[in-house]
Structure formats: C-alpha cells, structure tokens
N, C-alpha and C positions, 0 to 999 in steps of 0.2 A: 660307419660314424664321417660326417663330412668333416672337412682340414679347415680347421680355424686359425685364424690370425688376429693380430692385437691391432688399433688404430696408429699404435707407433711403426709397426709393421710394413702398413701401406704407407703413413707420412715420410718416412725412414727412404721405403723404397722414390717416392716424388722428389726428396730434398736430391737424393741421389741420381735420378736421370737429370732434373734439372742441373745439379752441377755439372755432370758429367756434359753435359751437352745432347744427348739421346733423344731430349725431346725439348720444345720453347721455353725457358725457364718461366715465363709469366703462365704460360699451361699448366706446368708441375704447380707453382704455387695457388693458380687458381682452384686444380685439383683439391690440393692439401686443404684450403680454405674450405671447400667444399665438405669435404671427408672428416675435417674438426667439427664441424657446424652440424652436420645431419647427424655423428656420433655422439653428438654430445648429450641428446636424450638418455643415453643408454647409461647405465648404472656401471660402477668401475670393474664389478665381476666380467661385465658382457662385453664393454671395451677389450677386455683382455683375449677373449674367445670369440670373434665376428664370425658368423658362419657366410662365406661369401657368397653362397649359392642361395641364400633366403635373404637377401637385401630389398628386395621388394616392401617387407612387412616393416623393416627397421625404417626407410625411405616413408611409407606411409605413419608410421610413428612421428617422426621428426614433423611432415607435412602438419598429421591432427596437433601435434603438442606446439609447434612454432609458426603457426599458419599467419598470426595476429603480426609476428615480426617481420615478415615478407610478403612480398607481391607472388600472386599466383607463378609469373614468369619466372620468379627466381627459383622459387620453392622448385619448380619442373627442371629451372636448370643444374640446380647443386642436386637433384635426383640423377639426372645424365652423366654431370663430372663424377659422379659417388660410383655409377655402374661404369663409365667408363675406365675409373681410376683401379677398380678394382679387376678389371678384366686385362687391362695391360700388367697390375701386378702379380695375377695369375702367369699370364704369359713369360713374364721375367723369370717369375719363380720355377719354372716348369722347365726352362732353356734359356739360361742368363747366356750365353754366347752368341746364341742368334736372335735376341733380343732387337725389335726396331720399332719405331713410332713411326706411321706414316702422318705427314704433315703436310698441307696446303698451304700455298703462299697465300697472303691477305691480300685484298687489293689495296690494301695502303703500300705494303711492300713491293710488290709490282709497280704501283706508280711511283714511290719511291725511286727503282731500279730505271725506270724510263727516266727521270729525269736525273740521276745522275748519270746516266750514260749520255743525255746527248747534252749535259751542262758543260759549259764552257769557263765556268767559275775552277779554281786553283781548289785543290784539296783543303788547303790550309784556311782558307775564306771559307768554308762549308763546315768546319769541325764544330760550329756553333750549332747547328741543324739540329733539329728535332731526335731523328731515329738514332744520331750517335750520342747525345745526350742523353737518348733515353739507354742506349748500353752502357754508357758509362756509371750511368745511377744504378744499373743492374749489375755491375760490378763491386758497388762501393758498398752494398747490402752487406756488409759480416754478420750482422746480431739479428738480424729477420729476415723479413721478406718485403718486396716492394708491389703496389699494385697503382696501376693506373685506371681513375675512375673518370667518366663522361658526365660532367654537369648539365652541360646543353650540349648540342651541334655547335663543334667549333671548339668547346671549351674542355679540356681534360685537364683533372690535377692528380699529380703523384704524389703518392703516399709512401714513405720509405723505410726502412727500419721498425716495420712494424713488426712486434715481438711474434713469434711461431708459437707462444704458449698463452696470447692477449685474452686476457679476462674480459666476462661482463663487465665488471667495475670499469675496466680503463676504457672499454671502447664508449660505454655510457660520459666517462668525464673527456674524451676525445670527440665527443658529440656536441657536447655542453661546449666545449673551447671552439669547435668550428661555429657552432650559433652565435657566439660572440663576434663572428669577424662578418656576419651580415648587416650589408648596408641598408637602411631603411630611409 
C-alpha cells in the first residue's frame, strides 16, 4: 500500500524549508498556495491521506473542477508546483540530513548583483532599494505569507500578511476591495 501524507504535512514542510532558508521563501510560499488550491477539491478524509504517487488524477480533478477560475497557464503552473512540492517533500522525508534544493539565480538577482558591485552609492543611500525593501517585507510577515503580483510590465504589487488559511469568501472580499481602487 502506498504511503500517504496530509495536505498539512506538505504545507508544514514548505513553511519549514522557507523559514529555515532551505529554499527561497517566495518559492516555498508559491508552492504552498498551489498545494492548498489543488488539494482544495478533495474531501476532508482525502486531504488527510494523499497518495503522492497518484498526483496526476488529483491535478486532473482540480483542472476539471476549477478550469473557469484559472487560465490554462495557471492550471499548468499549479500542477507543476504541486508535483515539485511533493517531490521535495518526499526527498526531505527520506533523508532530512542531506536535503537540499537546487536554485537558480534569477536574471533580476544577477542584475541587482551587477548594479550593487558597480555602484558607488553608499549602502545607507541604497537602503530603500527594491530588493532590500522586499527582504524587509518578507521578514515582517508573521501571521501570513507574502506574494508579489505583476500587474503589468514594470509594475508589481506586493500583498503581505495573506492568511495561510485564506477562505474563498475572504478572497472574494479582497478582490471586491481591489476593484474599488480602479481609476476609470
């Protein structure tokens, strides 16, 4: 019989690796959001006993049930993130002392490094720079997680203190509030 784990096991693992710096916190949070969304289509007893060797059927079920809520690219990305989260979780469970996550530097991170290496600006003058600001925001999110959302090219919105157990009703209320901010 295949080993089973709960949604809570996987999300706790993702919180752990993000908090401990074993993987980028934003990556862990994005995977946790995907895990919560994909597994939300399951009944409570199913959520307590997820067969990680049969994720494709759960992801297909999510895609069929929530296709109207997401665009096709988001559905694919959620599936990819859930598979990767399960793979990392299983790797960690098998050998926690040798667990590591391969990461790649983003082009934005490489650009920032080049700029900071070549800059003659004093560090105190750069304190308000975007990466420093994002790092500070990530550490201030005690009661929830943080997401950076691209609104349009060159324009990002950062949402902080998003509850880990955000309900659909709360998300709808937040969406209505954001709708009020539209300038027509």
